[in-house]
GUKOLLO-453733 format. One record per residue (C-alpha): x, y, z; residue in three letters. Coordinates in steps of 0.25 Angstrom, whole numbers. Each point is the difference from the previous one (the first is absolute). Layout:
<<X Y Z> ALA>;
...
END
This chain:
<<-204 34 -99> UNK>;
<<9 1 -12> UNK>;
<<9 -14 2> UNK>;
<<12 7 -5> UNK>;
<<2 9 11> UNK>;
<<1 -3 14> UNK>;
<<-8 -10 7> UNK>;
<<-11 4 10> UNK>;
<<-11 -9 8> UNK>;
<<-14 3 -3> UNK>;
<<-10 -3 7> UNK>;
<<-10 -4 -10> UNK>;
<<-3 -14 -2> UNK>;
<<7 -3 -15> UNK>;
<<-4 -7 -11> UNK>;
<<10 -11 0> UNK>;
<<1 -12 -10> UNK>;
<<10 -10 6> UNK>;
<<4 -12 -10> UNK>;
<<3 -11 8> UNK>;
<<14 -4 -7> UNK>;
<<9 6 -11> UNK>;
<<-4 -13 -8> UNK>;
<<-13 5 -1> UNK>;
<<-4 1 -15> UNK>;
<<-4 17 0> UNK>;
<<11 3 11> UNK>;
<<9 -8 -8> UNK>;
<<-1 9 -12> UNK>;
<<2 12 8> UNK>;
<<14 -5 6> UNK>;
<<4 -5 -13> UNK>;
<<7 13 -4> UNK>;
<<10 9 7> UNK>;
<<-5 10 10> UNK>;
<<-4 14 -5> UNK>;
<<12 9 6> UNK>;
<<-9 12 1> UNK>;
<<-10 -7 10> UNK>;
<<12 -3 11> UNK>;
<<6 11 8> UNK>;
<<14 -1 5> UNK>;
<<-7 9 13> UNK>;
<<-9 -12 4> UNK>;
<<12 -10 -2> UNK>;
<<-1 -3 14> UNK>;
<<-15 -3 0> UNK>;
<<2 -9 -12> UNK>;
<<12 -8 8> UNK>;
<<-7 -1 12> UNK>;
<<-14 -4 -4> UNK>;
<<5 -8 -12> UNK>;
<<-8 6 -11> UNK>;
<<3 8 -13> UNK>;
<<-9 9 -9> UNK>;
<<0 -8 -14> UNK>;
<<-8 4 -10> UNK>;
<<-15 8 -3> UNK>;
<<-10 -8 -7> UNK>;
<<-10 11 -4> UNK>;
<<-3 9 11> UNK>;
<<4 -11 11> UNK>;
<<14 -3 6> UNK>;
<<6 -12 1> UNK>;
<<9 -3 11> UNK>;
<<9 -12 2> UNK>;
<<2 -5 15> UNK>;
<<7 -12 7> UNK>;
<<-7 2 12> UNK>;
<<-15 -4 -1> UNK>;
<<-3 0 16> UNK>;
<<-12 7 2> UNK>;
<<6 11 8> UNK>;
<<8 3 -12> UNK>;
<<-10 -1 -10> UNK>;
<<-9 11 9> UNK>;
<<14 9 1> UNK>;
<<3 0 -16> UNK>;
<<-17 1 -2> UNK>;
<<0 12 8> UNK>;
<<11 7 -5> UNK>;
<<-4 -3 -16> UNK>;
<<-14 0 0> UNK>;
<<-7 -8 -12> UNK>;
<<13 -7 -3> UNK>;
<<2 -15 -5> UNK>;
<<8 -7 8> UNK>;
<<8 -12 -6> UNK>;
<<9 -11 8> UNK>;
<<15 -2 -5> UNK>;
<<12 -9 6> UNK>;
<<7 7 11> UNK>;
<<13 -2 -9> UNK>;
<<-5 6 -13> UNK>;
<<-6 13 8> UNK>;
<<14 1 7> UNK>;
<<6 -1 -13> UNK>;
<<-8 10 -8> UNK>;
<<2 11 12> UNK>;
<<14 -2 1> UNK>;
<<0 2 -16> UNK>;
<<-9 11 1> UNK>;
<<9 8 11> UNK>;
<<13 -6 -1> UNK>;
<<7 13 0> UNK>;
<<-7 6 11> UNK>;
<<1 -12 9> UNK>;
<<17 -2 -3> UNK>;
<<0 15 1> UNK>;
<<-6 0 15> UNK>;
<<9 -12 4> UNK>;
<<10 7 -1> UNK>;
<<-1 15 2> UNK>;
<<-14 0 9> UNK>;
<<8 2 12> UNK>;
<<9 10 -6> UNK>;
<<-12 7 -4> UNK>;
<<-9 0 12> UNK>;
<<11 1 11> UNK>;
<<14 4 -8> UNK>;
<<7 3 13> UNK>;
<<-2 -15 4> UNK>;
<<5 -6 -12> UNK>;
<<15 -5 -2> UNK>;
<<0 5 -16> UNK>;
<<9 11 5> UNK>;
<<11 -6 7> UNK>;
<<4 12 9> UNK>;
<<-8 15 -2> UNK>;
<<7 12 -1> UNK>;
<<0 4 15> UNK>;
<<6 -14 3> UNK>;
<<10 2 -10> UNK>;
<<5 14 6> UNK>;
<<1 -7 13> UNK>;
<<9 -11 -4> UNK>;
<<8 9 -8> UNK>;
<<1 10 12> UNK>;
<<4 -11 11> UNK>;
<<11 -6 -10> UNK>;
<<6 14 -2> UNK>;
<<0 4 15> UNK>;
<<7 -14 4> UNK>;
<<11 2 -11> UNK>;
<<3 13 4> UNK>;
<<-1 -4 15> UNK>;
<<10 -12 -3> UNK>;
<<9 9 -7> UNK>;
<<1 9 13> UNK>;
<<-1 -11 12> UNK>;
<<2 -13 -7> UNK>;
<<4 -8 13> UNK>;
<<-13 5 7> UNK>;
<<-9 -1 -11> UNK>;
<<5 -14 -5> UNK>;
<<-3 -4 16> UNK>;
<<-13 7 0> UNK>;
<<-5 -6 -12> UNK>;
<<5 -14 5> UNK>;
<<-6 1 12> UNK>;
<<-13 4 -8> UNK>;
<<0 -12 -8> UNK>;
<<2 -8 13> UNK>;
<<-11 7 8> UNK>;
<<-10 -3 -11> UNK>;
<<4 -15 -3> UNK>;
<<-3 -3 16> UNK>;
<<-12 9 1> UNK>;
<<-6 -5 -12> UNK>;
<<2 -16 4> UNK>;
<<-3 3 14> UNK>;
<<-13 6 -4> UNK>;
<<-3 -12 -8> UNK>;
<<4 -8 12> UNK>;
<<-9 6 9> UNK>;
<<-12 0 -10> UNK>;
<<3 -16 -1> UNK>;
<<-1 -1 15> UNK>;
<<-12 7 1> UNK>;
<<-7 -8 -12> UNK>;
<<4 -14 6> UNK>;
<<-5 6 14> UNK>;
<<-13 1 -4> UNK>;
<<-6 -7 -13> UNK>;
<<-8 11 -7> UNK>;
<<-10 -8 -7> UNK>;
<<2 -16 7> UNK>;
<<-12 -4 8> UNK>;
<<-10 9 -7> UNK>;
<<-14 -8 -3> UNK>;
<<-2 -2 -13> UNK>;
<<-15 3 -2> UNK>;
<<-8 -10 -6> UNK>;
<<-7 2 -13> UNK>;
<<-8 -6 -10> UNK>;
<<3 -1 -15> UNK>;
<<-11 9 -2> UNK>;
<<5 11 8> UNK>;
<<13 0 -6> UNK>;
<<3 11 -11> UNK>;
<<7 -2 -14> UNK>;
<<15 0 2> UNK>;
<<11 3 -10> UNK>;
<<12 -6 -1> UNK>;
<<11 5 -9> UNK>;
<<12 -8 -4> UNK>;
<<10 8 -7> UNK>;
<<8 -9 -11> UNK>;
<<12 2 -7> UNK>;
<<8 -13 -6> UNK>;
<<-7 -8 10> UNK>;
<<-5 -11 -9> UNK>;
<<5 -12 7> UNK>;
<<-5 5 14> UNK>;
<<-14 2 -5> UNK>;
<<-6 -14 1> UNK>;
<<5 0 16> UNK>;
<<-6 14 3> UNK>;
<<-12 -5 -7> UNK>;
<<-2 -11 8> UNK>;
<<3 9 14> UNK>;
<<-11 10 -4> UNK>;
<<-10 -10 -2> UNK>;
<<2 -6 14> UNK>;
<<-3 11 6> UNK>;
<<-12 1 8> UNK>;
<<-10 8 -5> UNK>;
<<-12 0 -10> UNK>;
<<5 -3 -15> UNK>;
<<-11 10 -5> UNK>;
<<6 11 11> UNK>;
<<14 -1 -6> UNK>;
<<4 11 -10> UNK>;
<<14 -6 -4> UNK>;
<<7 7 -11> UNK>;
<<15 -5 -4> UNK>;
<<6 13 -5> UNK>;
<<10 -2 -11> UNK>;
<<7 9 -11> UNK>;
<<-6 -2 -13> UNK>;
<<14 -3 -7> UNK>;
<<3 -11 11> UNK>;
<<-4 -11 -9> UNK>;
<<3 -13 7> UNK>;
<<-6 5 13> UNK>;
<<-13 6 -7> UNK>;
<<-2 -13 -6> UNK>;
<<2 -9 12> UNK>;
<<-11 11 8> UNK>;
<<-9 -1 -13> UNK>;
<<1 -15 1> UNK>;
<<-4 -1 15> UNK>;
<<-11 11 -3> UNK>;
<<-8 -10 -9> UNK>;
<<-2 -8 13> UNK>;
<<-6 11 7> UNK>;
<<0 9 12> UNK>;
<<12 8 -5> UNK>;
<<-1 12 -9> UNK>;
<<13 6 -9> UNK>;
<<3 15 0> UNK>;
<<11 3 -9> UNK>;
<<7 13 1> UNK>;
<<4 7 -10> UNK>;
<<16 3 -4> UNK>;
<<3 14 4> UNK>;
<<11 6 11> UNK>;
<<4 -3 12> UNK>;
<<-2 -16 -2> UNK>;
<<-3 0 15> UNK>;
<<-8 -10 9> UNK>;
<<-8 13 6> UNK>;
<<-3 5 -14> UNK>;
<<-7 -15 -3> UNK>;
<<-8 1 13> UNK>;
<<-5 14 -4> UNK>;
<<-4 -5 -12> UNK>;
<<-7 -11 5> UNK>;
<<-6 7 11> UNK>;
<<-9 7 -8> UNK>;
<<-8 -14 -3> UNK>;
<<-1 -4 14> UNK>;
<<-14 -4 3> UNK>;
<<4 -3 15> UNK>;
<<-4 7 13> UNK>;
<<13 -5 4> UNK>;
<<13 -1 -7> UNK>;
<<12 -9 3> UNK>;
<<14 -1 -8> UNK>;
<<7 -13 -1> UNK>;
<<13 -3 -7> UNK>;
<<3 -12 -9> UNK>;
<<7 -8 10> UNK>;
<<-11 1 12> UNK>;
<<-7 -9 9> UNK>;
<<-9 7 8> UNK>;
<<-7 -7 12> UNK>;
<<-14 -4 -5> UNK>;
<<-9 7 10> UNK>;
<<8 14 -3> UNK>;
<<-10 6 -8> UNK>;
<<-11 -2 11> UNK>;
<<8 4 11> UNK>;
<<3 13 -8> UNK>;
<<-14 2 -2> UNK>;
<<-4 -2 15> UNK>;
<<12 10 3> UNK>;
<<-4 10 -8> UNK>;
<<-15 1 6> UNK>;
<<7 0 13> UNK>;
<<9 12 -3> UNK>;
<<-4 14 -3> UNK>;
<<-2 5 -14> UNK>;
<<13 8 1> UNK>;
<<7 -15 -1> UNK>;
<<4 0 -14> UNK>;
<<8 -12 -1> UNK>;
<<3 -12 8> UNK>;
<<15 -7 -2> UNK>;
<<0 -15 3> UNK>;
<<13 -6 4> UNK>;
<<10 -5 -10> UNK>;
<<8 -13 2> UNK>;
<<10 -8 -8> UNK>;
<<-3 -14 -3> UNK>;
<<15 -3 -6> UNK>;
<<7 4 12> UNK>;
<<9 -10 1> UNK>;
<<4 -1 -13> UNK>;
<<14 9 0> UNK>;
<<6 8 9> UNK>;
<<-6 13 -7> UNK>;
<<-13 -5 0> UNK>;
<<1 -3 15> UNK>;
<<4 14 3> UNK>;
<<-10 5 -8> UNK>;
<<-10 -8 8> UNK>;
<<6 6 12> UNK>;
<<-2 14 -6> UNK>;
<<-15 -2 -3> UNK>;
<<-2 -5 13> UNK>;
<<5 12 8> UNK>;
<<-6 8 -11> UNK>;
<<-16 -5 0> UNK>;
<<1 -7 14> UNK>;
<<6 10 9> UNK>;
<<4 14 -6> UNK>;
<<-15 3 -9> UNK>;
<<-9 -5 13> UNK>;
<<10 11 8> UNK>;
<<-4 9 -10> UNK>;
<<-16 -3 0> UNK>;
<<1 0 16> UNK>;
<<3 14 0> UNK>;
<<-8 5 -12> UNK>;
<<11 6 -7> UNK>;
<<2 -1 -17> UNK>;
<<3 -13 -4> UNK>;
<<7 -4 -13> UNK>;
<<-7 -12 -7> UNK>;
<<6 -14 -4> UNK>;
<<-1 -1 -15> UNK>;
<<-11 -11 -1> UNK>;
<<-12 -4 9> UNK>;
<<-4 15 2> UNK>;
<<-15 0 3> UNK>;
<<-7 11 -4> UNK>;
<<-14 7 0> UNK>;
<<0 2 -15> UNK>;
<<-7 14 2> UNK>;
<<10 5 7> UNK>;
<<11 -5 -8> UNK>;
<<-6 7 -12> UNK>;
<<-2 13 8> UNK>;
<<17 0 2> UNK>;
<<1 -1 -15> UNK>;
<<5 -15 2> UNK>;
<<15 -3 -1> UNK>;
<<11 9 -4> UNK>;
<<4 -5 -14> UNK>;
<<14 7 2> UNK>;
<<3 -5 13> UNK>;
<<8 -14 -1> UNK>;
<<-5 -3 15> UNK>;
<<-14 4 -2> UNK>;
<<-5 -8 13> UNK>;
<<10 8 11> UNK>;
<<-5 13 -10> UNK>;
<<-15 -2 2> UNK>;
<<1 -4 16> UNK>;
<<6 14 2> UNK>;
<<-10 6 -10> UNK>;
<<-12 -6 7> UNK>;
<<6 7 14> UNK>;
<<2 13 -8> UNK>;
<<-15 0 -5> UNK>;
<<-5 -3 14> UNK>;
<<-2 -18 -1> UNK>;
<<5 -9 7> UNK>;
<<7 -13 -3> UNK>;
<<-1 -12 10> UNK>;
<<5 -15 2> UNK>;
<<-7 -13 -4> UNK>;
<<-1 -11 8> UNK>;
<<4 -9 -12> UNK>;
<<11 -6 -8> UNK>;
<<4 -1 -15> UNK>;
<<12 -8 -3> UNK>;
<<10 4 -11> UNK>;
<<13 -3 -6> UNK>;
<<13 7 4> UNK>;
<<11 2 -10> UNK>;
<<10 -12 2> UNK>;
<<11 5 -9> UNK>;
<<7 14 1> UNK>;
<<-2 5 -13> UNK>;
<<-15 0 2> UNK>;
<<1 4 13> UNK>;
<<9 12 -3> UNK>;
<<-8 5 -11> UNK>;
<<-14 -1 10> UNK>;
<<7 7 11> UNK>;
<<6 10 -8> UNK>;
<<-14 4 -6> UNK>;
<<-5 1 14> UNK>;
<<10 8 6> UNK>;
<<-1 10 -13> UNK>;
<<-15 0 2> UNK>;
<<2 4 15> UNK>;
<<9 12 -4> UNK>;
<<-10 3 -10> UNK>;
<<-12 1 12> UNK>;
<<9 7 9> UNK>;
<<2 11 -11> UNK>;
<<-13 2 -2> UNK>;
<<-7 -1 12> UNK>;
<<11 10 6> UNK>;
<<-2 11 -11> UNK>;
<<-11 8 10> UNK>;
<<6 -3 15> UNK>;
<<-8 10 7> UNK>;
<<-14 -6 -8> UNK>;
<<5 -14 2> UNK>;
<<2 4 14> UNK>;
<<-16 6 1> UNK>;
<<-5 -12 -7> UNK>;
<<7 -12 9> UNK>;
<<7 6 11> UNK>;
<<12 1 6> UNK>;
<<1 -15 3> UNK>;
<<-4 -3 -15> UNK>;
<<10 8 -6> UNK>;
<<11 -6 10> UNK>;
<<-5 -14 -4> UNK>;
<<2 3 -15> UNK>;
<<14 7 2> UNK>;
<<4 -13 11> UNK>;
<<-7 -13 -7> UNK>;
<<0 4 -15> UNK>;
<<12 11 -1> UNK>;
<<6 -9 12> UNK>;
<<1 -13 -8> UNK>;
<<8 8 -12> UNK>;
<<8 9 9> UNK>;
<<5 -14 8> UNK>;
<<3 -7 -13> UNK>;
<<7 12 -7> UNK>;
<<9 3 13> UNK>;
<<3 -14 5> UNK>;
<<13 -3 -11> UNK>;
<<5 15 3> UNK>;
<<0 -2 15> UNK>;
<<8 -14 -3> UNK>;
<<9 7 -10> UNK>;
<<3 10 10> UNK>;
<<2 -9 12> UNK>;
<<8 -9 -8> UNK>;
<<8 11 -4> UNK>;
<<2 6 11> UNK>;
<<4 -12 7> UNK>;
<<12 -3 -10> UNK>;
<<6 14 0> UNK>;
<<-1 0 15> UNK>;
<<9 -13 -1> UNK>;
<<10 5 -11> UNK>;
<<1 14 3> UNK>;
<<-4 0 16> UNK>;
<<-13 5 6> UNK>;
<<-3 16 -2> UNK>;
<<-12 8 5> UNK>;
<<-7 0 -13> UNK>;
<<3 -14 -3> UNK>;
<<-4 -5 14> UNK>;
<<-13 7 0> UNK>;
<<-5 -4 -14> UNK>;
<<3 -15 6> UNK>;
<<-8 2 12> UNK>;
<<-11 8 -7> UNK>;
<<-2 -11 -11> UNK>;
<<2 -11 9> UNK>;
<<-10 3 8> UNK>;
<<-11 3 -8> UNK>;
<<3 -13 -8> UNK>;
<<0 -7 13> UNK>;
<<-13 6 5> UNK>;
<<-5 -2 -14> UNK>;
<<2 -15 -4> UNK>;
<<-2 -4 14> UNK>;
<<-13 5 -1> UNK>;
<<-2 -6 -13> UNK>;
<<5 -14 4> UNK>;
<<-11 1 11> UNK>;
<<-10 2 -10> UNK>;
<<4 -11 -7> UNK>;
<<0 -10 11> UNK>;
<<-15 6 4> UNK>;
<<-5 -4 -14> UNK>;
<<6 -15 1> UNK>;
<<-8 -4 13> UNK>;
<<-6 -12 -7> UNK>;
<<15 -6 -4> UNK>;
<<8 -9 8> UNK>;
<<10 7 8> UNK>;
<<13 -4 -9> UNK>;
<<-9 6 -12> UNK>;
<<-3 13 8> UNK>;
<<16 1 4> UNK>;
<<5 -2 -14> UNK>;
<<-10 9 -7> UNK>;
<<-1 10 10> UNK>;
<<16 3 1> UNK>;
<<0 0 -16> UNK>;
<<-10 12 -1> UNK>;
<<11 11 0> UNK>;
<<5 -7 -13> UNK>;
<<-14 0 -5> UNK>;
<<-1 14 3> UNK>;
<<12 3 -8> UNK>;
<<-6 -6 -12> UNK>;
<<-12 10 3> UNK>;
<<10 11 0> UNK>;
<<5 -4 -15> UNK>;
<<-16 0 -4> UNK>;
<<-1 14 5> UNK>;
<<11 5 -8> UNK>;
<<-5 -8 -11> UNK>;
<<-14 7 1> UNK>;
<<7 14 3> UNK>;
<<7 -1 -14> UNK>;
<<-13 -3 -6> UNK>;
<<-8 11 6> UNK>;
<<10 9 -7> UNK>;
<<0 -7 -13> UNK>;
<<-14 -8 -3> UNK>;
<<-9 4 13> UNK>;
<<-11 -7 -6> UNK>;
<<5 -14 -5> UNK>;
<<-5 -11 6> UNK>;
<<8 -12 1> UNK>;
<<-8 -13 -1> UNK>;
<<2 -11 12> UNK>;
<<-3 -13 -6> UNK>;
<<-9 -10 7> UNK>;
<<-2 -15 1> UNK>;
<<13 -5 3> UNK>;
<<-1 -2 15> UNK>;
<<-4 -14 7> UNK>;
<<-13 1 7> UNK>;
<<5 -10 12> UNK>;
<<2 11 10> UNK>;
<<-15 5 -1> UNK>;
<<-4 -3 14> UNK>;
<<10 10 6> UNK>;
<<15 4 1> UNK>;
END
């Protein structure tokens, strides 16, 4: 076999000389110089990363291969693929650094354009397709012409359309919440007992940007996980120009148990692009994403392994619950915690119960690594890559289920960070709807009518409700003022009634959902926060319009949410 070509297994036993370590004198001589570029092929890059080896040089007629995995199984595989090769051990960090330097351009290009090149119809690189632009423009022209011909009738129809859409999408979430609370999808399932020997390698990816202050506490939380240390593949994913975070990550890595993946600068600078880059280096059978402020329950990985083994292979992802540890800090953090409680303890379990497409939360997503690679990882152009990936998994025939475990994280307690984060989320929901509604007939064939309805009402409904809420309030208030000033006319009375009915129905349902999310709080707190939820929803509307503006002006811009400012006192519940 030509070692510069594709890898293939051979049945004959190879004559392999394995050096015990890179410090072995003869092996060290081989590895002193840089590897010969012609010996390594881009076609075999995935094999180099998975098997942790790299063809290094030739000594006479023999090939020297550096590897960071000296296990018997790996040595046998390399020996079968490269007959007669010398095998020399090398430190994992040194080998990764060498592979990164050798294939830096390809790794960076794949992280950005991997999904676009393989599944362009599922990439958010293009905001709207030509067909979507034609439909949007045609709709606008038709509405404009109709308004000029029948102004009163069309205005009433548009207000009714906004009101019904707002009420129906909110009612849909209320029904989902009732279903999710009626029967916890994952609660009560026994966790299979598994010995440490039977546990697979588990990769933990932690994308970081300007998170130096949060890293020490994060490291303590990760090391507190009840999982064998030698089977944890923990990777701090940092931007190469983020010097402060790189330095802190390096200081922690010198103590062991952590690896650093430096992401080369390229655009767009987004969390999903960094995760795609690090995914190529993942060694685990399973993989989870944690954010810098996350505090997962100690047995979460063991529960995930047990749950994956109980689910069919088509279950590609398990979503753990998210809860807030600083809920009692401010009114805003309390409302954020209520929002999370509704989302992760009622709405998502409701979706799981009926096996329909489920958008993921931004963290504590546990994946089968092979299937994550099969669907091309995350979309680097979508700023809510989690919601998009959940829908894409459904489009490609896979399922997402809930995991009976909780990760605690920090809520923004100040308006500025909250507004930036929520704007990004809503902008990403807009991107996700535009991407997955490009081919409505094909989408219906893949996920069914019920799945399409979920995408429209659950993801699209959140955006629609946030956008029309202030419009309906404005129409209602103006109609009431005009009726008082000039006397009621039929058009004014109709607009006031339609908009008022839509607002009353939707805001009542939103308030009920808020009360549902605060069941563990005192009665006074329930009433106080539940009744103010409509003001919180108005802030959501402001964030939605900000996100829409950014979708037009700078669609791929990622607004960073600062972490490490919340107090930990609420970790026992909110």
